[in-house]
N, C-alpha and C positions, 0 to 999 in steps of 0.2 A: 503541238504535242501530245501524244498518246499519256493518258492518264495512268493506265494500267502499265504501261511499260516505265514509267516515271516511279510509279509504287514500287515496282519491281525492283528497281534502284536505288530507292530510298530502302527498301529493305536489304539488301547488298553493304548497305553503307552501315545501317544500323547492327548488323550481325556484326562486322570489321570491328567495330565500334564497342559493343556491347560485351564483348566474351573477351576477357573472363572478370565480369565486374563482380562474382561471387568470391573472388580470390583477394586478399590483403597484399597485395605485394609493396616492394618498396622502391619509390622514387628520390633520387637526394632533397628534390625540393617542394615535396609533397606536403610534408608536415608544417610549411612555414605560414600558409594561407588560411588553414581550418585554425591552426592555434592563435593567429592574429586575431583571427572573427571571435574566437573563445575568450580572449585578453579582454577586448572590446565587450563584451557582453555581460562578462564578471564585472569588469568597472562602471559599467550601466553610461557608457559614452561611444561614440563613433570615433575618438580621435585616433588614427593610427602611428604606431609607435616608431614606423619608421616610412617615410615619402619616396625610397627609389624606385619605387613602382605605384602608378596609379592604385585606387583603393575600390575599383568596380568590381573586381572578383571578390573580396574581402568583404565588403557590403553585402553582396550576394550571399555569403554562406552565413553574415553575422544576423541579416535578415531569416534565411533558414532557421540557422539555430536560435534565434527568436519564437520563431513560431513553433518549433518541436519542443520548446522548454515549457511555454505557456500552454499547448496540448497535453504535453506529460504530467504540469501541475493539474489541470482538470480532470485527467483520468486517473490522479494517484500515484503515476509513475516518479514524479519528485516532488520532495518536501519542499525545496527551495535550492536555489544557486549551487550548494556544498553538495547536495546528490546529482545536479548536473555535470558538475566539474568531476565527481568520482566515476561518471558513467564515461567520461571523455577520457580518463586517465587510465582505467580500467579495461576498458574496450574502443580503440577510437575508430575501429575500421566501419562503424554507421556513419560516423561525423564524416571520416574520409568519403565515405562513399556517395553523401550528396555533393562534393565537390566532381567528384569522378562522372557520377550520373548528369551532372551538368555539364560538363564537359563533351560528353556521349552527345546529348541530346543538341548541343549548339555544332557541334561538328557534324551530326544529322542536316540538320538545319542548313548547314554553308554546303552540302550537297544540291540540296532544293535550291537554294539560290543560284549555284552555279550552275545548275540546267537554266533556270529559268534567263539567268544571264546570257547563256548560250542560244537561248533560241531568239533572244531579240537581237543579238547580234548576225544570228547566219542562218536560223529558221529552225522550226521543230526537231529537226534529226538531227542535227549538230546540238542543239540542247540537251538532248537524253545521253548524246556521247560526252558531252560536257559532263553531266553528272554521273556516269558511268565512270569517266577516268579519273574524278574527285575523289568517287566513295572507294575506289581501289587504292587511290596514291598514299603512297607507305608514309610518308611524313605527316600527313595530315591524320591520317588513321593512329597514327602513336600518340599524335598530340591530342588526339581526341579521348585518349585513354588516361590523362595527368592532370592531376589538381595544379594545373597552372593556367597562367593569363590568354595562353596563345588561341585555344581552342573559341573560345566567346568572343574576344578580339576580333578573330579572320572571320566569324559568323557576322558581324557589326560592319566591317568594313567591307565586306563582299555585298549586304543588304545594302548599302549607302552606293557602291556602284550600281549596283540595279535601278533603287529610285533615281538616281542622278540621270541617268540616260532614260529611264520612263519621261524626266522632264524636258529631255533635249527632245524627245520625238513631240511628245503631246503637250508642253508648255505650260501643264499644270504645277501651278507654284505649291498646290502640296506636298507634290515630288519632290521638288527640291529642299523644303523644308524637311521632310522625312528624310532624307539624303545627309544634310547638315546634322540631325539629331542622332540618328547611328554614325556620323562622323565624329560626333563628340562623345559616345557612348565608347565605340572602338578607343578612343584615346583615353578615357578613362580606364580601359584594362591595361594600355601599354602606350607610353608618352612618344614612341618611335611611329606610332601609328597617326600620328596628328599630319602626316601628309597625306591621308584619306582627305582631307579639306581640301585639298587641292582638285579635289574632281567636282567641287562645285562651281568654281567659276570657269572650268574647263568646260562643263557642261552648259552652261549660262552664256558662255562666250559663242558656243558652237551652233546653239539656235537659229542664228543669223537674224536675230533683231537683240542686240545687245543693249540698249539702252532699255528696252522694257525689261531686261535681265536683272537691271540693278537692285530694283528693289525683291524682286524675290529672291536674289544672292544675298542680300544684306539680312533678310531675315531668315533664311537659312544659316547664313555663319552664327547670326545671335544667338538662333536656339541651339544649335550645336555646343555652342562655349557654355550657353545655360546648363545644357544636358552635362557638359561635364564638371562644369561646378556644381551640381547638385550631387553627380556620382562619387566627384574628389574632389570636395569642398577645401580639406585642410591645404590643397597646391595652393591655393589663392589665401585661406585664413593663416597660414604662418609658411608664406611667400621663402623667407628667409632658409628655412628650415628646410624646406623642398629643394630649395637649389641647391643647398650642401649635400643632402641626402641624393640628391639625382649627380650632382658632380661626383659622387664617390662610386656611383652606378656605371655614370661613362667613364670610371678609371678601370674600372672591370673589363670592358668592353674594347675602348680603343689607348687607354694612355697605358696601362702597366705592358711591363714585357710579358710575353708568354709564357706559362710554365711548360708545355710542348706545343709543337706546331699544329696548327689548326689543319682544318681539312681546307683542299681548295674548293672556290665555289662553287668549277665546276663538277669535281668529285660530289659537294653537296648536291645539287639539282639533280645529279643521277641516280642517286638514293632516293630523293625526294620524291622523283614523278616517273624514272627512268628515260634512259638516252632517245629511244622512239620518238617519246611523247614531246621531247623538249624540240628535235629535230623539225615535226609535222607543226609544233605551234609556230617556228617560224615562217614557214608555209602559210599557215594562218594569220600571222599578223598582217601580211603581204595584202593577203585577199581582204583582211578588215580594211586595211590604210587605203586601198582602192574601191573598195564598196560603200563603206560608214566610215568618213575618215571621223565623222564627230565623234561616234561612238568610240571608236579606238582611242579618240586622245584623250577620252573622258576618263577610258579605264587605264590608258597608261602615264598621263600623266604624274600621278601619285604614285606608283610603282618604278617610273624611273629613276625618282630621289631615292626613294629608299632602298634601292637594288642597288647605289652608287652608294649608300653608308654602308650596307654589308658589306660590300668589295673593301669597303678601306678601314673595315673594323679588324685590327689584328687578331682578336680573341672572337672566331666566327662560327657562333654555333651552329649545329645544325639545325636547331627549330626555328631562327632567324627566318630562314627562305619558307616557312609556311604561310605566310604572307601572299607569295605569288602564286601557290599552288592552284586558286580559281581561274586566274588570267591563264595559267599555263594550260588549264584543263579544257576552258572556252577556244581558247586560240589553235591547241589540237586538234578540236571537233571541226573547228572550221577548215583544219586543213584538210582532216579526212573527207568531208565533206567536199568541197571542192574540187581536191584529187579526182574522188569520184564522178565529179558532174565533166570534168574532163574528159575523162575516160568514156562516159557513154555506152551506151549500149547492154549487151544481157550480160556480161560478165563483169560490169561495173561494183553490180552489189555482192558477189562473192569477193572481188578481190578489195572492196570496204571492209566487209567482212573478216577476210584474213588479215588485214592491215589493225583492225580493231585489235584481234587478236594478238598479236603481236605487240602491239603501244601496253597493253594491260596484264599478259602473262608475266615479267617481271616485277613490278608493283603489286600485282594482286598475290602472287605467289610469297613474296617476304610478310606482305602485311598478315596473311595466314600464318606463318612460323612463326610471327611475333608474337602472336595472340597462344601461340601454342607454347610459347617459351614463358610467358607470362603465368599460364596456367598454372609453372609449377611454383613450388613455395622455394621463396629467395633464402639462399645459403645464409643469410643474417640472422633469420628466424628459426631456421633449424639449430643452427650454432647454439642461439642465445636460448631456446629449449632443454638443449643439452645440459648448459652452463647451470642452468636453475637446477636441473634434476639429479647434476652427479658433484657438482661444488658448493662443500659445506658455508652455510649464511657465515658470513663476518669472514670469510677468508678471503685472504689479498688476492686481485687479479691485475694483472699487467697487461694491457690492452694498447692499442694506437691511442693517436692523441682524443680529450673527451671531444665530443661530437664530429668527431673525424666519420667520412660516408662510410667505410668499409668495417665499422664496428660491430659485432654483433646486436640484436636486438633485445632487451632486456627489459623489465618491467619496470615501470616507473616507482621510485624510491620517493622519500619525502623530499629529499635534498632537490631530487628533477624538477616535483611540482613547485618549492620554493624558485629555484630558478628560471621557469617559464612564467610562475603567476604569481609570486609574492609568496612572502614566507606567511603570514596569515590566513593564506590559502591552504596550504600546505599542513599547520597547524589546526585547522579546523575539520580538514580528513581525517589526519590523525585522531584528533578527538571521536570521531565520530564511525572509528572503526575501519576505515575505509582502506588503508594500506596498511592495515596488519596482516602479520604473514609474507609480506612481500619479500624476497630474499635484498640484503643489504650487503655488496661487496664491496671490501675496501680497495676502492679502484687506484691505479698507480697508470698514470700516462706515460708511454716513450714518445719522444719527437719522432717526427718521418725522417729526421736526420741521425738516429740512434743515440742523439745526447740524452742527458736526462737521468740514465739508468746507470749507476756503479755495478756493471757485472758481475766485478770480483765480489760483492755483496749483494745478491738480486733482492729489493725487497718484498717478493712474495714467490711463492713457489709455484702458482697457475700461471701460464704465459698465455696470451691469443696473440698469433699472427695471421696478418690480412694480406694478402698479393692476388694480384691478377695481371697475366702477361698481355691482355690484350690493353690494358688500362694501369700502366705502370706506375703514373702520375697517380693514381688513385688507387693502389693498393702493391703496397712493397714494404719489404722488412729490411733494414738496415742492416748491413753487413757482418758488424759487429755482433747483432745479436744473433743474425745469420749462425754464426760461426760458434757462439755461445751455445747456443739451443742445439747442433749436432752431437756435441760432445758431453753436455750436462744436462739434458731434457730428453724427454720420452714421450713421443706423439702418443695423445690417447683416442682423441676424435680428430676425422677430417672430415671438411664438408666441401666439395668441390664443384665451383659453376661452371670453371672455363679451365679446361685441362692445361698443364704447365707447357706440355706438348706440343699443343695446338697451333704457338708461333701466331704469324699472320692469318690465321686460316681466315677469319672473321676481319670485319672492318668496323670499328667502335669510330664513335667522337673523342677525340684523345683529350678534348679540353673541358670535357662532360664526365661529372661522375655518371652516368648511365650506364648500368652493366648490360644490359641488353643490345647488343650490334644492329649495326645500319644492315647490315649485311653478313651472311655465312653464319646462320641461324644453328644450322646442322652439327654443330660442334659442341653448342651451349647444352649443359647438363640442364643445371636451375639461372634463373638471376643471380647477381650477388658474385661479391669475391670469395677467392677459395682460401678458407679458413680451417686454421689448426689450432689445437686445443694442445699446450703442451705442459708436462708437469715436471718440476723438476727434481732432481734425483735427493736434492736437500735444500732447505732454505728456512727463513723464518716463518714464510708464511703469514 
């Protein structure tokens, strides 16, 4: 595999994932992990408040924030943890940026590992194509931007597959132990990725010397469990609480009825990597089973049950398919090279090049357009800034339910800090003057069903509505409220992310409060819902 071409593929992967790191965009779950890491640091312990997800990413950020705090104290930037919290509350962007940069980095590492995986199975040319296909994969590009578990977990899983295949080919015990450790690390980011452990016995049994592999297999499994226990220790230390939280998390994905119909698995795969890549992957799968069945089994054994669990999940989020991307990229690359070998002659290279362009055109174009949309300011930021500039301090503000995804972003108040980090920390910030001057509006929340507000006697004369025609479940205006506002209020500011007349021009994940689409970016003006600020003609305010 030519290193200069691999470097070019890596550069493509980096550009697609690093831009636009400079923009503070919003994601529905972006704040959870950084906030949890800050809570641990302030409490001077490592105990998570929730164990529905393992603590791999939280601990990574907790460690990074600790290093930043120590360095800040050494250079005089922080006097104590109150200053650190003040920096987090006043300007959280650098803290979120650490996690986003980590997702970007692990996403690029996944591309390189995928290239190595392809080279293992089908040779150097297929390795480069594997890396290229993974580099432009829309779903992997998207998840490499977000402060969430998927990008680092997939990097660990891909490394585990590669190390397991290395053991199967060379019989080096160290490779299988590394595979076990990486499988444990992947599981420490996502419980569902425990299926990656299945690659260990698959690789061991495929060596042809099963008896000799018993000891390396036991050592690899033990190493993986030990890594998981180190990175997510409270899963074992508080097993009953972990099981309770995990059951609640599973209920969200498997047991509760859908608020909206999830996308079919075929549609998810189509937007993840593109239909042509999926078709070529089937050809590559047949070639892998014929040429290197042991490697193919080691790769597929974990992914088959994972795919089955995804298919059975009534709440199928698009991001659940990201673990499949490296394998699809490798198999699709194998499909291209084997078709090229069959064609032979001077035209084979030209035909293969055209086929590669067909495969990458759609996912690459959508990845580029996704980056362009993310580079625009979210409507929730724009609306929040307008409210701070135009609504008097202390005025009442009627808005969607507290903590709801579609609310404008407003500066944190003492009450917000108390809710997130505890009353004593809020009091310390106030005492140090770090929250003076922050606008404090009297918030009145209306339920998404429209209940809770007596519109005959509205409790405030400023109203915020937030809706989104592509994601009606995460942005809607109750009918009674809409009728009242049309006759009794005046819209004073509008912030449009997705025009009302766009209809179904773009494809969104209907069960995910992510206001960037999976397809159809041209109609999107800004990330975020359509927000309107209204002023009532009369009211107590």
